[in-house]
N, C-alpha and C positions, 0 to 999 in steps of 0.2 A: 884454572879457576873458572867456574861457570859464569857466562855473561848473558846479557839480555840483548838480543838483536831485534830491531824493529824495521819492518819494511813499510814505507808509506807509498801506496800505489802498487798496482799489479801489472804495469806496462811491460813493453818488450825488453827493456834492460834488466828486468827482474826475473825473466822467464827461467833462466838456468838456475839461479839461486833458489827460486821457489820450487823447481823440480828436485832440488837437492836438499830439501828441508829435513828429510829423515836423517841424512848424514850429520847435519848441524845439530839436531836434537840428540842423536846418539852420542855425539861428542860431549854432551852434558849441558849444552846451552839452551836457553829459553828463547822462543821466537814468537813474535807477534806481528800480524799483518793487519794494516789499517787501510780501509778503502771506503769510498762513498756508496758502493754497491757490491753485492756478492759477485757480480760479473765485471769483466773488463772487455770492452768491445774494441776490435781492431779497426781503427779509423780508415785504413787503406781499403777495407772491404765495405765501407759505408755506402758508396754509390751503388754497389751491387746488392747490398741489403735493401736499400730503399727502392730499387727497381725490381725486386723480387727474384734476382738471380740466386741469392743466398737466403736461407732461413736464419733467424737469429742465432740458433745454436751453432751454426757453422762459422759465425763471425765473432765469437766471443770465447773467453776463457772463464771457467767457473773458479774464480780466485778463492772464494770462501771454502769450497770443498777441497781445493788443492791444498790450502793451508791446513785444514783440519786433517786431511789424509796424511800430511807430513808431520803431524804432531804439534802444529803451531796453533795459537789462538788467533781467531779472526774477529776484528772489531769493525762494525759497519758505522763509520763516522768520518769526519774530516778533521785534519789537523789545522788549527787556526793560529797557533803560536808555538814557536820553538824557543825554549829557554836553555841555551847551551851551558850556562853556568851550573844550573841544577840538573842538567841532562834530563830534561822533562819536555814532553809534548803535551800541549793543551788541546783538547778536542772540542768540537762544536757543542757537545753535550755538557761541557764543563769538567769532564773527567780528565785526569792526568795519567800519562804513561811515562814511566822512567825508562831510560835506556843506557846501555853501555856503548852501543853503536846503532846508528840509524841510517837507512838508505832511502833516498827519495827518487821516485819515478812517477811523477804526478801529472804529466801532460805539459803542454806548451804555455799555458797561462798560469803563472804562479805569482801571488802577491809579493811585491818586493820586500815587504816587511816580514814575510814568513821565512824565507831562506836568505841567509846573510853570511858572509859578504856576497854580493851579487855582481855579475858581469854587466857589460853594457846592454845586453839584451834582457836583463832582469833575472837571468837564471842563477842558480847557486854556483859560485865561482869555485871550480875544482882544479886540481893539478893533474899531472900525467898519470896519477894513480886513481883518478876519479874520487879523490878525497878532498874535502873542503880545504881551501886555502886558510881558513880560520880554524874553528874548532875541529880537531882531527877525528872526532867521533862521528862526524857527518860525512856521508858519501852520497853519490847520486849518479844517475844516468838518464839518457834520453833528452827530450826537449827542455826539461826543467833545469838542466845544468849548462854552464858556460865554461868551456875548456880554456884555462888561462893561456894566453899567448897564441892560441890557435882556435878561434871561434869556429864552430861547426854549423853547417846548414841544418835547419830543423826538418830533417827528413828521417824516416824510420830506419834507414840503413845504418845510421850511426848507433842507434839504440841496440840494434841487433849485434853490431860489432862490439858493443860494450858488454854484452851479455856475460861471456865467460870471464873476461878480465875483472869485472865488478864482483862476480861470484868468488873468484880466487882471492881478491883483495879483502873482501869482507871476512872470508874464512881466515886469511892470514892475520888480519887485525885482531880477531877474536883470540887467536892462538899465539899472538906475539911474534909472528914470523915477518920477514921482509915483504914489502909490497912489490908488485910487478907493474911495469909501465904499460899503459894503454897506447896502442898504435892505431890511430884513426884510419890508416890505410889511404889509398889513392882515390882515383876517380870511381864513381859508382853509377850503377844503372838506375835510371828513374823511369817508372812507367805509371801513368795516370789512367784511371778508369774514367772514360768519357760517357759512360752509359750506353745502353743498347748494344752491349757486348763489343764496344769499340774502345781502343786504348791509344795512348800517346807515348811513344818510346823515345828516350833520349840517352845517348851514351857517347862520350868523347866527341861532341859536336854533331853527331848523327841523330837526326830527328825523323821519326816515321810514325804514321798513325794508321789505324785499321784494326781488323779483327785479330790478326796475328799478334799484335801488341797486347791485346786483351788476353788472348789465350796464354801468352807467356806470363803475364801478371797473375792470372788465375792459378797457373801451375805453381808459381813461386809462393804465392800467398797461402794456398791450401796446403802445400808441403810444410810450410812453417807452422801453420795452425795445428796440423795433425801431430806434429812433433811434440807440442806442448799441451794438447787437449787430452789430458790423461785422467780427467776426473769425471768421465761420463757425459761430456758435453753433447756428443753426437747420438747419445741414447735418449736425450730429452724429447718430450712429445713434440709432434709437428705443430699442433695448435698451441699458440702462446698468447 
């Protein structure tokens, strides 16, 4: 039976699912993507963007075009209320969007009365399937969720690791198949952009700073961006 899947936000945890929209639509489902802007900027490249290392098109995804290319509807708005009883999202414009399943990837600051139940850090409380502990139609990933029993640091690596499991479980939920457990994995590499093409590297207690750290971060960031910049981002004009 055809279902309506809604994505709220176009962040890292939604990348694989958004890249696979055509498959979801071909399966007979309707998809809507809701976001406050046609673009989603990668915050990890923010310092480089502000210092002129990257141009805007290199540090963002064109969420609107990606959605439309995949056969989905894009709504430029914000969700201000979730009504799980009616399975409805209330938007800032006052419009309502009904759903059969909805996934949130909205960033680190989420009003506690928007996503419920919430964990100690205010994020949507999800189980090992990235599915809400409360209404089962709610899913989420990234910094806006709190993993029950194993809170995760709010760093981008976990959103990236949630990418494929979240996509698989959303598809499974729509089709009535069993969900698969998300494994957060072990230690992770953390590199901060300090500006002036300098970086700070941390892994398993080893901390280093310098240009080599920035070069590694630049390589990893641009590789991830290129993988999902499939909607003409890099062909956008230089002057913006």
